[in-house]
MARLUMLUM-513079 format. One record per residue (C-alpha): chain; x, y, z. Coordinates in nm, 3 decimals. Last residue first. Example, Ala and Ser with C-alpha at 12.3 -4.5 7.8 and 13.67 -1.06 7.14 Angstrom:
BEGIN
[node 'A',[1.367,-0.106,0.714]]
[node 'A',[1.230,-0.450,0.780]]
//
This chain:
BEGIN
[node 'A',[2.145,-8.406,-3.876]]
[node 'A',[2.034,-8.110,-3.665]]
[node 'A',[2.049,-7.770,-3.832]]
[node 'A',[1.702,-7.814,-3.982]]
[node 'A',[1.558,-7.841,-3.628]]
[node 'A',[1.640,-7.480,-3.545]]
[node 'A',[1.946,-7.391,-3.334]]
[node 'A',[1.885,-7.243,-2.981]]
[node 'A',[2.031,-6.912,-2.867]]
[node 'A',[1.950,-6.773,-2.524]]
[node 'A',[1.842,-6.447,-2.363]]
[node 'A',[1.778,-6.435,-1.991]]
[node 'A',[1.569,-6.326,-1.699]]
[node 'A',[1.569,-6.482,-1.355]]
[node 'A',[1.349,-6.439,-1.047]]
[node 'A',[1.363,-6.528,-0.679]]
[node 'A',[1.145,-6.548,-0.367]]
[node 'A',[1.312,-6.666,-0.049]]
[node 'A',[1.245,-6.929,0.217]]
[node 'A',[1.394,-6.886,0.563]]
[node 'A',[1.744,-6.988,0.664]]
[node 'A',[1.904,-7.176,0.961]]
[node 'A',[2.275,-7.222,0.931]]
[node 'A',[2.490,-7.527,1.002]]
[node 'A',[2.854,-7.479,1.103]]
[node 'A',[3.065,-7.786,1.038]]
[node 'A',[3.421,-7.831,1.171]]
[node 'A',[3.606,-8.047,0.922]]
[node 'A',[3.946,-8.028,1.090]]
[node 'A',[4.116,-7.822,0.818]]
[node 'A',[3.885,-7.736,0.532]]
[node 'A',[3.634,-7.592,0.779]]
[node 'A',[3.279,-7.654,0.663]]
[node 'A',[3.019,-7.375,0.626]]
[node 'A',[2.656,-7.468,0.590]]
[node 'A',[2.314,-7.410,0.427]]
[node 'A',[2.091,-7.707,0.351]]
[node 'A',[1.737,-7.755,0.223]]
[node 'A',[1.640,-7.390,0.197]]
[node 'A',[1.294,-7.336,0.035]]
[node 'A',[1.299,-7.152,-0.297]]
[node 'A',[1.009,-6.952,-0.439]]
[node 'A',[0.931,-6.876,-0.798]]
[node 'A',[1.030,-6.687,-1.109]]
[node 'A',[1.155,-6.745,-1.461]]
[node 'A',[1.186,-6.533,-1.776]]
[node 'A',[1.330,-6.660,-2.099]]
[node 'A',[1.378,-6.501,-2.444]]
[node 'A',[1.481,-6.693,-2.759]]
[node 'A',[1.710,-6.621,-3.054]]
[node 'A',[1.790,-6.859,-3.338]]
[node 'A',[1.589,-6.669,-3.607]]
[node 'A',[1.340,-6.448,-3.424]]
[node 'A',[1.203,-6.387,-3.073]]
[node 'A',[1.093,-6.729,-2.952]]
[node 'A',[0.943,-6.707,-2.603]]
[node 'A',[1.024,-6.935,-2.310]]
[node 'A',[0.838,-6.901,-1.979]]
[node 'A',[0.947,-7.055,-1.650]]
[node 'A',[0.745,-7.118,-1.336]]
[node 'A',[0.910,-7.226,-1.014]]
[node 'A',[0.904,-7.425,-0.692]]
[node 'A',[1.264,-7.466,-0.576]]
[node 'A',[1.403,-7.711,-0.320]]
[node 'A',[1.725,-7.554,-0.201]]
[node 'A',[2.094,-7.626,-0.153]]
[node 'A',[2.382,-7.433,0.012]]
[node 'A',[2.751,-7.506,0.052]]
[node 'A',[3.041,-7.296,0.173]]
[node 'A',[3.380,-7.455,0.212]]
[node 'A',[3.648,-7.304,0.432]]
[node 'A',[4.016,-7.215,0.418]]
[node 'A',[4.133,-6.977,0.694]]
[node 'A',[4.280,-6.643,0.598]]
[node 'A',[4.640,-6.571,0.700]]
[node 'A',[4.718,-6.425,1.042]]
[node 'A',[4.934,-6.113,1.035]]
[node 'A',[4.682,-5.891,1.202]]
[node 'A',[4.379,-6.077,1.347]]
[node 'A',[4.037,-6.029,1.188]]
[node 'A',[4.023,-6.398,1.099]]
[node 'A',[3.937,-6.357,0.732]]
[node 'A',[3.762,-6.655,0.578]]
[node 'A',[3.889,-6.779,0.243]]
[node 'A',[3.635,-6.965,0.027]]
[node 'A',[3.590,-7.298,-0.155]]
[node 'A',[3.245,-7.304,-0.315]]
[node 'A',[2.925,-7.506,-0.319]]
[node 'A',[2.593,-7.479,-0.511]]
[node 'A',[2.279,-7.691,-0.506]]
[node 'A',[1.935,-7.702,-0.670]]
[node 'A',[1.648,-7.952,-0.628]]
[node 'A',[1.367,-7.886,-0.868]]
[node 'A',[0.989,-7.825,-0.863]]
[node 'A',[0.717,-7.760,-1.114]]
[node 'A',[0.617,-7.532,-1.401]]
[node 'A',[0.738,-7.499,-1.759]]
[node 'A',[0.569,-7.258,-2.005]]
[node 'A',[0.590,-7.251,-2.383]]
[node 'A',[0.593,-7.017,-2.679]]
[node 'A',[0.739,-7.100,-3.025]]
[node 'A',[0.537,-7.411,-3.099]]
[node 'A',[0.218,-7.263,-2.951]]
[node 'A',[0.085,-7.211,-2.599]]
[node 'A',[0.281,-7.523,-2.507]]
[node 'A',[0.230,-7.622,-2.148]]
[node 'A',[0.500,-7.826,-1.971]]
[node 'A',[0.511,-7.992,-1.627]]
[node 'A',[0.850,-8.005,-1.461]]
[node 'A',[0.984,-8.264,-1.216]]
[node 'A',[1.348,-8.241,-1.111]]
[node 'A',[1.579,-8.408,-0.858]]
[node 'A',[1.466,-8.771,-0.821]]
[node 'A',[1.429,-8.819,-1.108]]
[node 'A',[1.504,-8.606,-1.410]]
[node 'A',[1.167,-8.505,-1.548]]
[node 'A',[0.998,-8.335,-1.842]]
[node 'A',[0.620,-8.347,-1.873]]
[node 'A',[0.381,-8.254,-2.151]]
[node 'A',[0.060,-8.068,-2.230]]
[node 'A',[-0.045,-7.854,-2.528]]
[node 'A',[-0.022,-8.054,-2.852]]
[node 'A',[-0.093,-8.382,-2.667]]
[node 'A',[0.050,-8.603,-2.395]]
[node 'A',[0.420,-8.529,-2.454]]
[node 'A',[0.633,-8.741,-2.227]]
[node 'A',[0.989,-8.716,-2.087]]
[node 'A',[1.118,-8.954,-1.824]]
[node 'A',[1.489,-8.957,-1.720]]
[node 'A',[1.621,-9.163,-1.432]]
[node 'A',[1.911,-9.108,-1.192]]
[node 'A',[2.172,-9.314,-1.014]]
[node 'A',[2.444,-9.171,-0.782]]
[node 'A',[2.819,-9.220,-0.768]]
[node 'A',[3.005,-9.033,-0.494]]
[node 'A',[3.340,-8.892,-0.407]]
[node 'A',[3.350,-8.661,-0.106]]
[node 'A',[3.348,-8.306,0.036]]
[node 'A',[3.543,-8.077,-0.192]]
[node 'A',[3.445,-8.259,-0.510]]
[node 'A',[3.477,-8.585,-0.698]]
[node 'A',[3.143,-8.641,-0.870]]
[node 'A',[2.996,-8.932,-1.063]]
[node 'A',[2.649,-8.954,-1.218]]
[node 'A',[2.480,-9.273,-1.331]]
[node 'A',[2.205,-9.330,-1.590]]
[node 'A',[1.864,-9.445,-1.682]]
[node 'A',[1.641,-9.343,-1.976]]
[node 'A',[1.294,-9.253,-2.088]]
[node 'A',[1.140,-9.093,-2.396]]
[node 'A',[0.788,-9.070,-2.524]]
[node 'A',[0.618,-8.837,-2.780]]
[node 'A',[0.830,-8.928,-3.081]]
[node 'A',[0.803,-9.308,-3.023]]
[node 'A',[1.004,-9.580,-2.857]]
[node 'A',[1.279,-9.337,-2.743]]
[node 'A',[1.509,-9.524,-2.509]]
[node 'A',[1.806,-9.363,-2.341]]
[node 'A',[2.124,-9.492,-2.178]]
[node 'A',[2.306,-9.233,-1.969]]
[node 'A',[2.660,-9.176,-1.845]]
[node 'A',[2.758,-8.871,-1.637]]
[node 'A',[3.090,-8.736,-1.522]]
[node 'A',[3.216,-8.478,-1.271]]
[node 'A',[3.545,-8.340,-1.147]]
[node 'A',[3.541,-8.050,-0.900]]
[node 'A',[3.834,-7.811,-0.858]]
[node 'A',[3.862,-7.514,-0.626]]
[node 'A',[4.146,-7.642,-0.410]]
[node 'A',[4.325,-7.761,-0.726]]
[node 'A',[4.396,-7.403,-0.840]]
[node 'A',[4.286,-7.342,-1.202]]
[node 'A',[4.147,-6.990,-1.156]]
[node 'A',[3.941,-6.769,-1.386]]
[node 'A',[3.792,-6.420,-1.355]]
[node 'A',[4.051,-6.317,-1.092]]
[node 'A',[3.959,-6.252,-0.729]]
[node 'A',[3.903,-6.620,-0.623]]
[node 'A',[3.588,-6.677,-0.419]]
[node 'A',[3.544,-7.036,-0.523]]
[node 'A',[3.429,-7.299,-0.771]]
[node 'A',[3.649,-7.449,-1.042]]
[node 'A',[3.470,-7.692,-1.274]]
[node 'A',[3.581,-7.996,-1.471]]
[node 'A',[3.312,-8.167,-1.672]]
[node 'A',[3.240,-8.489,-1.871]]
[node 'A',[2.913,-8.591,-2.034]]
[node 'A',[2.851,-8.929,-2.195]]
[node 'A',[2.527,-9.022,-2.373]]
[node 'A',[2.380,-9.335,-2.518]]
[node 'A',[2.104,-9.383,-2.771]]
[node 'A',[1.825,-9.630,-2.851]]
[node 'A',[1.508,-9.600,-3.063]]
[node 'A',[1.613,-9.501,-3.415]]
[node 'A',[1.944,-9.693,-3.389]]
[node 'A',[2.265,-9.679,-3.183]]
[node 'A',[2.256,-9.298,-3.155]]
[node 'A',[2.569,-9.166,-2.979]]
[node 'A',[2.571,-8.847,-2.774]]
[node 'A',[2.894,-8.688,-2.643]]
[node 'A',[2.904,-8.369,-2.438]]
[node 'A',[3.238,-8.220,-2.316]]
[node 'A',[3.241,-7.959,-2.040]]
[node 'A',[3.457,-7.681,-1.887]]
[node 'A',[3.292,-7.497,-1.600]]
[node 'A',[3.407,-7.179,-1.433]]
[node 'A',[3.230,-7.087,-1.105]]
[node 'A',[3.271,-6.768,-0.914]]
[node 'A',[3.161,-6.656,-0.569]]
[node 'A',[3.159,-6.278,-0.587]]
[node 'A',[3.247,-6.100,-0.256]]
[node 'A',[2.990,-5.830,-0.160]]
[node 'A',[2.949,-6.001,0.180]]
[node 'A',[3.066,-6.361,0.175]]
[node 'A',[3.381,-6.313,0.392]]
[node 'A',[3.174,-6.093,0.627]]
[node 'A',[2.940,-6.389,0.672]]
[node 'A',[3.213,-6.622,0.784]]
[node 'A',[3.386,-6.351,0.999]]
[node 'A',[3.062,-6.283,1.189]]
[node 'A',[3.055,-6.640,1.332]]
[node 'A',[2.794,-6.520,1.587]]
[node 'A',[2.775,-6.140,1.623]]
[node 'A',[2.526,-6.071,1.348]]
[node 'A',[2.585,-5.921,1.002]]
[node 'A',[2.325,-5.672,0.871]]
[node 'A',[2.215,-5.556,0.526]]
[node 'A',[2.418,-5.833,0.363]]
[node 'A',[2.477,-5.858,-0.012]]
[node 'A',[2.568,-6.208,-0.139]]
[node 'A',[2.720,-6.234,-0.484]]
[node 'A',[2.660,-6.527,-0.722]]
[node 'A',[2.882,-6.602,-1.015]]
[node 'A',[2.871,-6.792,-1.342]]
[node 'A',[3.108,-6.871,-1.625]]
[node 'A',[3.023,-7.157,-1.859]]
[node 'A',[3.215,-7.340,-2.133]]
[node 'A',[3.098,-7.626,-2.350]]
[node 'A',[3.239,-7.857,-2.612]]
[node 'A',[2.997,-8.059,-2.824]]
[node 'A',[3.013,-8.407,-2.982]]
[node 'A',[2.719,-8.548,-3.171]]
[node 'A',[2.722,-8.894,-3.334]]
[node 'A',[2.458,-9.080,-3.539]]
[node 'A',[2.371,-8.825,-3.805]]
[node 'A',[2.710,-8.642,-3.779]]
[node 'A',[2.746,-8.305,-3.604]]
[node 'A',[3.093,-8.328,-3.451]]
[node 'A',[3.258,-8.027,-3.280]]
[node 'A',[2.941,-7.837,-3.191]]
[node 'A',[3.011,-7.537,-2.961]]
[node 'A',[2.818,-7.490,-2.638]]
[node 'A',[2.821,-7.145,-2.473]]
[node 'A',[2.761,-7.008,-2.126]]
[node 'A',[2.705,-6.682,-1.940]]
[node 'A',[2.549,-6.676,-1.593]]
[node 'A',[2.503,-6.395,-1.340]]
[node 'A',[2.343,-6.417,-0.998]]
[node 'A',[2.289,-6.126,-0.751]]
[node 'A',[2.180,-6.216,-0.397]]
[node 'A',[1.965,-5.986,-0.186]]
[node 'A',[1.938,-5.807,0.153]]
[node 'A',[2.087,-6.103,0.337]]
[node 'A',[2.025,-6.067,0.710]]
[node 'A',[2.252,-6.196,0.983]]
[node 'A',[2.144,-6.359,1.310]]
[node 'A',[2.319,-6.358,1.646]]
[node 'A',[2.212,-6.000,1.744]]
[node 'A',[1.847,-6.108,1.765]]
[node 'A',[1.908,-6.321,2.068]]
[node 'A',[2.148,-6.598,2.169]]
[node 'A',[1.899,-6.881,2.153]]
[node 'A',[1.938,-6.951,1.777]]
[node 'A',[2.318,-6.937,1.808]]
[node 'A',[2.404,-7.302,1.752]]
[node 'A',[2.188,-7.294,1.436]]
[node 'A',[2.393,-7.021,1.273]]
[node 'A',[2.143,-6.762,1.147]]
[node 'A',[2.058,-6.642,0.795]]
[node 'A',[1.759,-6.411,0.758]]
[node 'A',[1.604,-6.345,0.417]]
[node 'A',[1.589,-6.088,0.137]]
[node 'A',[1.519,-6.179,-0.226]]
[node 'A',[1.722,-6.382,-0.482]]
[node 'A',[1.811,-6.216,-0.809]]
[node 'A',[1.898,-6.365,-1.147]]
[node 'A',[2.066,-6.251,-1.470]]
[node 'A',[2.113,-6.471,-1.773]]
[node 'A',[2.320,-6.492,-2.091]]
[node 'A',[2.288,-6.828,-2.270]]
[node 'A',[2.434,-6.982,-2.587]]
[node 'A',[2.353,-7.328,-2.720]]
[node 'A',[2.051,-7.357,-2.492]]
[node 'A',[1.835,-7.660,-2.547]]
[node 'A',[1.474,-7.601,-2.610]]
[node 'A',[1.167,-7.720,-2.419]]
[node 'A',[1.006,-8.033,-2.564]]
[node 'A',[0.730,-7.992,-2.827]]
[node 'A',[0.798,-8.347,-2.954]]
[node 'A',[1.022,-8.556,-2.737]]
[node 'A',[1.398,-8.539,-2.675]]
[node 'A',[1.710,-8.702,-2.809]]
[node 'A',[1.796,-8.590,-3.167]]
[node 'A',[2.094,-8.369,-3.088]]
[node 'A',[2.226,-8.027,-3.204]]
[node 'A',[2.178,-7.912,-2.840]]
[node 'A',[2.080,-8.155,-2.566]]
[node 'A',[1.900,-8.021,-2.255]]
[node 'A',[2.102,-8.012,-1.932]]
[node 'A',[1.920,-8.181,-1.642]]
[node 'A',[2.164,-8.460,-1.569]]
[node 'A',[2.480,-8.257,-1.630]]
[node 'A',[2.335,-7.975,-1.425]]
[node 'A',[2.253,-8.191,-1.123]]
[node 'A',[2.586,-8.373,-1.116]]
[node 'A',[2.760,-8.041,-1.154]]
[node 'A',[2.575,-7.882,-0.861]]
[node 'A',[2.621,-8.163,-0.608]]
[node 'A',[2.406,-8.471,-0.581]]
[node 'A',[2.252,-8.557,-0.242]]
[node 'A',[2.380,-8.839,-0.024]]
[node 'A',[2.281,-8.746,0.338]]
[node 'A',[1.939,-8.612,0.240]]
[node 'A',[1.852,-8.926,0.038]]
[node 'A',[1.515,-8.993,0.199]]
[node 'A',[1.412,-8.630,0.198]]
[node 'A',[1.508,-8.598,-0.167]]
[node 'A',[1.311,-8.914,-0.246]]
[node 'A',[0.998,-8.786,-0.074]]
[node 'A',[1.013,-8.448,-0.256]]
[node 'A',[1.066,-8.608,-0.597]]
[node 'A',[0.789,-8.865,-0.546]]
[node 'A',[0.536,-8.598,-0.455]]
[node 'A',[0.622,-8.413,-0.779]]
[node 'A',[0.581,-8.740,-0.974]]
[node 'A',[0.230,-8.783,-0.843]]
[node 'A',[0.135,-8.424,-0.905]]
[node 'A',[0.260,-8.440,-1.265]]
[node 'A',[0.057,-8.759,-1.322]]
[node 'A',[-0.251,-8.597,-1.181]]
[node 'A',[-0.214,-8.302,-1.419]]
[node 'A',[-0.151,-8.517,-1.721]]
[node 'A',[-0.452,-8.734,-1.638]]
[node 'A',[-0.670,-8.426,-1.619]]
[node 'A',[-0.551,-8.307,-1.960]]
[node 'A',[-0.605,-8.651,-2.115]]
[node 'A',[-0.957,-8.668,-1.977]]
[node 'A',[-1.037,-8.322,-2.114]]
//
């Protein structure tokens, strides 16, 4: 009982730390690729603690975000007609990681992911209507090409390098390699695993995206307290408690910072005038519960739900840098997916 209470208090302490650090770093927050590269679970790799949540070698997932009002902040006093209402957001994700090297001390994987999110508006207000009309029923696509390298130096120490190029925007075709959509990201981490139930590490993430170039530090702390309770963190952006019902069924609960950004074309409504290039960016702090269930062989089922609180929602003009901040309310969400995770005997 004492261990269980200590685990709960420790989770609460780290959760408070995540929120305070995100508020302190509001002007220098990581983008989507920096977040994902830091939080991505290894596949075909030894890093990780006992009973840890599984890495996803193949994933197919559908998500839905509920209704909310989205209003430009400079129009808050203009009346009801200024705001727009999102009826829901559809999210689709499909990704795969393919092992290229599976040696005892070296793992190399290549990854590809295609995802999209589509905004559906029930009403578009008068203020900056063209921006929201450009989002309405228009899929925002993201194609990611990644390389994962993990090197074990000995039983206790390992290093990791992750490289990614992604193309994020409202392009009509399934894929696009135009430079205006490109983001280049990298991550380097040094990990220490003194015993099977404890792992920690420090690292740096780099991103060259639409808005800026930045290098940010992060820390990893994973701990299994007993057969049931554990914690999985990437500070300062993710803190998740873990409860293992049994080895093939587990629940994660906690908070994460999430972010997405896209290059989009905004229609002017004037005949003969080309669309204006803009960037759309949103980020949220998400409180969620996720449940993983082993089906059979390599196949797992996942369902996730929670509530997301907007942290930032804005349009930025590519030419001139005009920024339009939006006010948004919190939204419930859910995700459901099927993923493939290799058993332990496949890992050398």
